[in-house]
LUMRO-198034 format. One line per 4 residues: number of its first residue (from 1); their letters; for each residue x, y, z of C-alpha. Coordinates in nm, 3 decimals, decimal comma. Layout:
REM LUMRO-198034
NUM) a) X Y Z  ...
//
This chain:
REM LUMRO-198034
1) xxxx) 1,183 -1,015 -3,249  0,823 -1,125 -3,241  0,627 -1,226 -3,548  0,250 -1,216 -3,505
5) xxxx) -0,008 -1,360 -3,741  -0,353 -1,218 -3,687  -0,674 -1,124 -3,868  -0,662 -0,764 -3,989
9) xxxx) -0,939 -0,655 -3,751  -0,730 -0,745 -3,442  -0,431 -0,525 -3,529  -0,531 -0,244 -3,289
13) xxxx) -0,506 -0,471 -2,985  -0,161 -0,585 -3,094  -0,028 -0,230 -3,129  -0,170 -0,146 -2,785
17) xxxx) -0,011 -0,453 -2,625  0,326 -0,386 -2,790  0,331 -0,020 -2,686  0,268 -0,114 -2,322
21) xxxx) 0,576 -0,338 -2,333  0,823 -0,106 -2,513  0,774 -0,295 -2,840  0,858 -0,135 -3,174
25) xxxx) 0,675 -0,246 -3,489  0,912 -0,284 -3,785  0,676 -0,430 -4,044  0,314 -0,508 -4,121
29) xxxx) 0,250 -0,717 -4,430  -0,076 -0,877 -4,549  -0,056 -1,250 -4,621  -0,170 -1,294 -4,981
33) xxxx) -0,492 -1,489 -5,031  -0,593 -1,475 -4,663  -0,750 -1,218 -4,430  -0,436 -1,241 -4,211
37) xxxx) -0,164 -0,987 -4,143  0,197 -1,062 -4,042  0,331 -0,807 -3,794  0,702 -0,802 -3,709
41) xxxx) 0,819 -0,612 -3,404  1,115 -0,580 -3,174  1,030 -0,662 -2,813  1,281 -0,643 -2,525
45) xxxx) 1,340 -0,985 -2,370  1,260 -0,844 -2,026  0,914 -0,747 -2,153  0,849 -1,075 -2,336
49) xxxx) 0,762 -1,274 -2,024  0,383 -1,306 -2,017  0,354 -1,137 -2,356  0,167 -1,425 -2,522
53) xxxx) -0,101 -1,426 -2,253  -0,139 -1,047 -2,267  -0,158 -1,055 -2,646  -0,420 -1,328 -2,648
57) xxxx) -0,625 -1,132 -2,394  -0,597 -0,813 -2,601  -0,705 -0,987 -2,922  -0,954 -1,242 -2,783
61) xxxx) -0,716 -1,524 -2,876  -0,693 -1,430 -3,244  -0,321 -1,345 -3,252  -0,048 -1,607 -3,283
65) xxxx) 0,297 -1,480 -3,178  0,635 -1,640 -3,238  0,931 -1,495 -3,046  1,290 -1,541 -3,164
69) xxxx) 1,611 -1,376 -3,050  1,724 -1,128 -3,313  1,991 -0,893 -3,181  2,146 -0,715 -2,886
73) xxxx) 2,088 -0,345 -2,844  2,239 -0,105 -2,593  1,977 0,034 -2,358  2,148 0,369 -2,316
77) xxxx) 2,141 0,597 -2,017  2,326 0,577 -1,689  2,249 0,267 -1,476  2,349 0,464 -1,166
81) xxxx) 2,075 0,723 -1,231  1,736 0,589 -1,120  1,555 0,834 -1,350  1,682 0,668 -1,670
85) xxxx) 1,551 0,348 -1,827  1,887 0,179 -1,763  1,865 0,275 -1,395  1,512 0,138 -1,369
89) xxxx) 1,609 -0,191 -1,532  1,917 -0,218 -1,311  1,711 -0,156 -0,996  1,449 -0,413 -1,104
93) xxxx) 1,719 -0,676 -1,163  1,878 -0,606 -0,826  1,538 -0,632 -0,658  1,460 -0,961 -0,836
97) xxxx) 1,794 -1,106 -0,723  1,736 -1,002 -0,361  2,000 -0,728 -0,357  1,960 -0,376 -0,223
101) xxxx) 1,798 -0,153 -0,485  2,073 0,111 -0,468  2,412 0,030 -0,612  2,679 0,031 -0,339
105) xxxx) 2,956 0,288 -0,343  3,296 0,181 -0,476  3,446 0,239 -0,131  3,266 -0,075 -0,010
109) xxxx) 3,490 -0,286 -0,233  3,831 -0,124 -0,185  4,052 -0,257 0,095  4,108 0,015 0,347
113) x) 4,476 0,066 0,416
//
């Protein structure tokens, strides 16, 4: 979860930045007595790296995010199918770890009799 405090005129840049990173806004509340707005959103951990810099660029430094772990959520889809989000994430992780992008067949792991 990311909580963002920002002036109300910078909200558009925040929504744009969150949508580019698969973020989902769950609340937008004005802070009483100030011109600030508190936006709460879910942001996948994978997408949170570099988020602060992107958010500051999108809002000219007027947004102040605070990220905290909130919950686990199943991604859904088949990780063996490269067309699904789960398959894309799986391939990206394998690439980052220096493994072949495609998942090896089960026959590679079974002792041949």
